C-alpha positions in Angstrom: -2.1 -8.8 -41.8 1.5 -9.8 -41.9 3.2 -10.8 -38.6 5.8 -8.6 -37.3 9.1 -10.7 -37.1 11.1 -8.4 -35.3 9.6 -8.8 -32.0 9.6 -11.9 -30.0 6.5 -13.2 -28.3 7.8 -11.9 -24.6 8.9 -8.6 -26.3 5.4 -8.0 -27.9 3.8 -9.1 -24.4 5.7 -6.5 -22.3 4.6 -3.7 -24.7 1.1 -5.2 -24.3 1.3 -5.1 -20.4 2.9 -1.5 -20.4 0.2 -0.2 -22.2 -2.6 -1.9 -20.3 -0.7 -0.6 -16.9 -0.4 3.0 -18.7 -3.7 3.8 -20.2 -5.7 1.4 -17.8 -7.0 -0.8 -20.3 -6.5 -1.4 -24.2 -8.7 -2.8 -27.0 -7.7 -5.7 -29.7 -7.9 -3.8 -32.5 -5.7 -0.8 -31.3 -3.0 -3.5 -30.0 -2.9 -4.9 -33.7 -2.6 -1.5 -35.6 0.3 -0.7 -32.8 2.0 -3.7 -33.2 1.4 -4.6 -36.8 0.0 -8.3 -36.1 -3.0 -10.2 -36.5 -5.8 -10.3 -34.0 -5.2 -14.0 -33.7 -1.6 -13.3 -32.3 -3.0 -10.1 -29.8 -5.6 -12.6 -28.3 -3.2 -15.7 -27.8 -0.9 -12.8 -26.3 -3.5 -11.6 -24.0 -4.6 -15.2 -23.1 -1.0 -15.6 -22.0 -0.8 -12.8 -20.0 -4.0 -13.3 -18.3 -2.9 -17.0 -17.3 0.2 -15.1 -15.7 -2.6 -13.4 -13.4 -1.3 -9.7 -14.9 -4.1 -8.7 -16.8 -7.6 -9.4 -17.0 -9.4 -10.1 -20.5 -12.6 -8.2 -21.4 -14.7 -8.3 -24.6 -13.0 -6.6 -27.0 -9.5 -6.1 -24.9 -7.7 -6.5 -21.4 -7.7 -4.2 -18.3 -5.1 -4.3 -15.7 -5.6 -6.6 -12.5 -6.5 -4.9 -9.5 -4.0 -6.5 -6.8 -4.4 -6.6 -3.0 -1.2 -5.0 -1.4 -1.3 -8.7 0.0 -1.0 -10.4 -3.0 2.3 -12.4 -3.6 2.6 -14.0 -6.9 4.8 -17.2 -7.0 8.1 -17.7 -8.6 6.7 -19.3 -11.8 4.1 -16.5 -12.3 6.8 -14.2 -11.8 9.6 -15.7 -14.1 7.6 -15.2 -17.3 7.5 -11.5 -16.7 9.9 -8.8 -18.5 12.3 -11.4 -19.1 14.6 -9.3 -21.6 14.5 -6.3 -19.0 15.8 -9.0 -16.4 18.6 -10.3 -18.5 19.6 -6.7 -19.2 19.7 -6.0 -15.3 21.5 -9.1 -14.4 24.1 -8.3 -17.1 24.6 -4.6 -15.6 24.5 -5.6 -11.9 26.8 -8.7 -12.6 29.9 -5.7 -13.4 29.2 -4.4 -10.0 30.8 -7.7 -8.4 34.6 -8.1 -8.0 36.3 -11.2 -7.3 36.7 -12.3 -4.2 33.9 -10.6 -2.7 31.3 -11.5 -0.2 27.7 -10.8 -1.6 24.2 -11.3 -0.9 21.4 -12.3 -3.1 17.8 -11.9 -1.9 15.3 -14.0 -3.4 13.3 -13.1 -6.8 13.5 -13.5 -10.6 15.8 -11.1 -11.3 18.5 -11.9 -8.8 17.9 -15.4 -10.2 19.2 -14.3 -13.9 21.9 -12.5 -11.9 23.3 -15.6 -10.4 23.5 -17.1 -13.5 26.0 -14.3 -14.5 28.0 -14.7 -11.4 29.0 -18.6 -12.1 32.1 -17.3 -13.6 33.1 -14.8 -11.0 35.8 -16.3 -9.0 36.2 -16.9 -5.3 32.8 -15.5 -4.4 31.2 -16.1 -1.0 27.3 -15.7 -1.6 24.9 -15.6 1.2 21.2 -16.4 -0.2 17.9 -17.0 1.2 16.8 -18.0 -2.0 16.3 -22.0 -2.7 16.4 -21.0 -6.8 19.7 -18.5 -6.6 21.2 -21.6 -4.1 20.0 -23.9 -6.9 22.0 -22.1 -9.9 25.4 -22.4 -8.1 24.8 -26.2 -6.6 23.9 -27.2 -10.2 26.8 -25.4 -11.7 29.2 -27.5 -9.1 27.3 -30.9 -10.1 27.8 -30.0 -13.9 31.7 -29.0 -13.8 32.6 -30.4 -10.5 34.6 -28.6 -7.7 36.4 -26.2 -9.9 38.9 -23.7 -8.4 37.5 -20.3 -7.6 34.0 -21.9 -7.7 31.6 -19.7 -5.5 31.1 -20.6 -1.3 27.2 -20.6 -1.2 25.6 -20.0 2.2 22.1 -20.8 2.6 20.3 -19.3 5.6 17.1 -21.7 6.2 13.8 -20.4 7.0 10.5 -20.8 6.0 9.8 -21.0 2.1 7.3 -18.6 0.9 5.4 -18.4 -2.5 8.8 -16.9 -4.4 10.9 -19.8 -2.8 12.5 -17.2 -0.5 13.5 -18.4 3.1 12.3 -16.3 5.9 11.4 -16.2 9.5 13.6 -16.2 12.6 15.7 -19.0 11.6 16.6 -16.8 8.4 16.6 -13.7 10.5 19.0 -15.0 13.3 21.4 -16.1 10.5 21.6 -13.1 8.6 22.3 -11.0 11.8 25.5 -12.8 12.2 27.1 -12.2 8.5 28.5 -9.1 7.1 28.7 -8.8 3.5 30.0 -6.3 1.0 27.3 -5.8 -1.4 23.5 -6.9 -1.2 21.6 -7.5 -4.4 18.2 -7.1 -3.5 15.0 -7.8 -5.6 11.9 -6.0 -4.7 8.0 -6.4 -5.2 7.6 -2.6 -5.2 9.7 0.4 -5.3 8.4 4.3 -4.6 9.4 7.3 -3.2 7.0 7.5 -0.9 7.1 3.9 0.3 10.5 2.9 -0.1 11.0 -0.9 -0.8 8.1 -3.1 0.1 6.9 -6.5 -0.1 3.2 -8.3 0.4 5.1 -10.9 2.9 5.3 -9.3 6.3 8.0 -12.2 7.2 10.0 -11.6 4.1 10.2 -8.1 5.1 11.9 -8.5 8.1 14.2 -11.0 6.4 14.6 -8.1 4.0 15.3 -5.5 6.8 18.0 -8.0 8.3 19.6 -8.2 4.9 19.6 -4.5 4.4 21.3 -4.1 7.9 24.1 -6.7 7.2 25.3 -5.1 4.1 28.1 -2.2 3.5 26.4 -1.5 0.0 22.7 -2.2 -1.2 22.0 -2.8 -4.9 18.3 -3.0 -5.6 17.4 -4.9 -8.8 14.2 -4.0 -10.6 12.4 -3.5 -13.7 10.7 -0.5 -14.6 7.2 -2.2 -14.0 7.9 -2.3 -9.9 8.3 1.8 -10.0 5.1 2.5 -8.4 4.0 -0.8 -7.0 3.6 -0.9 -3.2 3.3 -3.8 -1.0 1.6 -4.4 2.8 5.0 -3.8 4.3 8.3 -1.5 3.6 11.2 -2.8 4.7 13.7 0.0 3.7 13.7 3.9 2.4 15.3 4.8 -0.8 17.8 6.5 1.2 18.9 3.2 2.6 19.9 2.2 -1.2 23.1 2.9 -2.9 22.7 1.7 -6.2 19.3 1.0 -8.4 19.8 -1.1 -11.7 16.9 -1.0 -13.8 16.0 -1.2 -17.5 15.3 1.5 -19.9 11.6 1.3 -19.9 11.7 3.5 -16.3 9.9 6.4 -17.2 11.5 10.4 -17.2 8.8 11.1 -14.3 10.0 8.0 -12.1 13.8 9.1 -12.7 13.1 12.6 -11.4 12.3 10.9 -7.8 15.3 9.1 -7.4 17.1 11.0 -4.6 20.3 12.4 -5.6 22.4 10.1 -3.8 21.3 7.2 -5.3 23.3 6.1 -8.4 21.1 4.9 -11.2 22.5 2.3 -13.4 19.9 1.9 -16.6 20.6 -1.2 -18.4 21.7 -0.8 -22.2 22.4 3.2 -21.5 25.6 5.0 -20.5 26.3 5.3 -16.5 25.9 8.9 -15.9 27.8 9.0 -13.0 27.4 8.2 -9.7 30.0 7.2 -7.7 30.8 3.5 -6.6 
């Protein structure tokens, strides 16, 4: 069977992961027919996804990993997932940032992608509890020098989590004294019942402080986050102004989104909600 050259490996693996999660398991021969690639290619994809800890290989196929609500993948494990969706979300979210704004970026791989998109937005003040996000701006300054209009970055301090976020009393106290125009918030999970949640109790408290200090809250989350519930909820959907996600968000999830919440689906026209 000839290889399907129209799909990049990351796109094919995202489709495989979606299929596993949606159906509760898949067989290799089903995936070869669906994707038009060889058994060998599918097995390599399953090996790669299993190494990332997002599915479990079984004889002849794969099943989802049953994760505890306290399981927190590290930054590297999460950074390989849904890459195309995260880039699309970052591009759409960057359009919501005005020059000269004071914004906050929480920890996470989607906010990390967004940070790269904000390097050319002039005169930003960026508050972040993400070591990775701060590094994006600092690396740009080291490369190009202290150029006019470069972002001013405020890193909160605190105790580092597996996802390279800074949390705890030091971070919480720093955030409580600040006020920013927009918070861009990455999440572990989002659902109509549990709202926004994380498996890390300290991170939940720090995220609560971020939400309280923001005039507007924009959640940046790919479709796989919908329906995931971590140990601790830190905000309701009523506290969210905008959700920026990707086209993979199913219709049933869209129907559960409150009317007040502006839904921005990267790659689709924004139907309306106000700013």
